[in-house]
N, C-alpha and C positions, 0 to 999 in steps of 0.2 A: 196455826193456832192465831184466835182473833184476842186482841187486847179488848180488855173491858174499856168505856169510855172516859173512865179516872186515869186509866194508865196512858191513855192516847192522849188527852190533855195535859198529863205531866211530861210526856215525853216532848210534846208542842211547847210547852211552857221550859223544858230544858234545851231546847234547840234554841229558844229565842234569847234564854240568859247567855245561854254561851256564843248568840251573834252579837250580843249587847257586849259583851267581855273582850270579843276580839276588836269591837269598835273602839272601845275605851283605851285598849292595849293601843291599838294605832294611833287613835289621839293625842294619847301619851308619849307615844315613840316618837312623832314628827317633831315636836320641841327638842328632845334631847337630842336627836340627831341632828339635828342643825344646831343646837348649841355644841355640839361634837365638831361640826365643822367648823363652827367659829373658833375653836381654841386649839385648830391643828397649829404647828409652827409656821408653816407658809402662809397661811391666812393671818396669824398675828404679824408675822413680818412684813407683811404688804399694808396689813392697817398701820402699824408704826411708821413704813416708809412714806405712805401717803400724808400721814398726820407730819412727818419731818419736811418734805417737800412744801406743804401748805405753810408750815410757820417759817419755812425759810424765805417762800415768795413773800409773806408778810414783812419779814425783815428787811427784804431787800427794797420794798416799795415802799417803806417808811423810810430808808435811808435816802433815797432817790427823792422823795418829797423834801427831807431835812434839806439837802444838798442845794434844790431848787429854792427854797426860801433863804439859805444864807450861803452863797457862794463864798463870800470873803472870808467867813470863818472857818468854811470847808478849806479853801486853800490855805490859811494858815495851819491848819492841823495837818493836813498833809504836808508841807514843807516842814513841820516841826518834826514829824514822823520820820520823813525823809532823812533829817539832819540827824537825828537819833540814831537809824539804821547805819548811816555811812559816816558816824563820827570818827572810827579808828582812822581809816583814809585820810579824811579830812584834817584830822590831827598831826600825821605823818607828813603831811604835803605841806599844812603850815610850819612845821618844824623845819623840813626840806628849807622851805622858800626863806626863813629866818637866817638858817644857818649858811644859806648860800648868798644873803646879804652882808652878814659880818665878815664872812671868810671867803672871799673869790678865789683867791691867791691858793689856798688850800685844796679846792678841787682841783685845780690845775697841778699842784705838785704830785696829789695822788695818781692822778693819769700818766704824768710822766715815769713816775715809781712802776707803775702798770706795764707801763711800754717796755721800760728797762727790764723789768723781770720777764719778760717773754722773751726777750733778744737774749738774755742772757741764758735761759733755760734750753 
């Protein structure tokens, strides 16, 4: 069975349209697949981690530049932070020094009492 020229032309046109549709779908599919890959949790985490590392490096670089430009101010700030963090032990030490200067005899009495208690036990 031989097709008429109009039917043959219609089949060729249908095949051409089908190929054009397939190419259009492939062209539309590529960006969507790329977007799908970019929105995977591992890819999002990698992007977030890279951004955090970059920001952290920038902050550290700025801090180093600030320390280099103002070393005395930095030393004072670090000393103040150290004193703040060690305030309880320093207060205890100061209290012991003041109590020791006021009552040296009491300490020796306490030592003698402790020695006699251990002997009595």
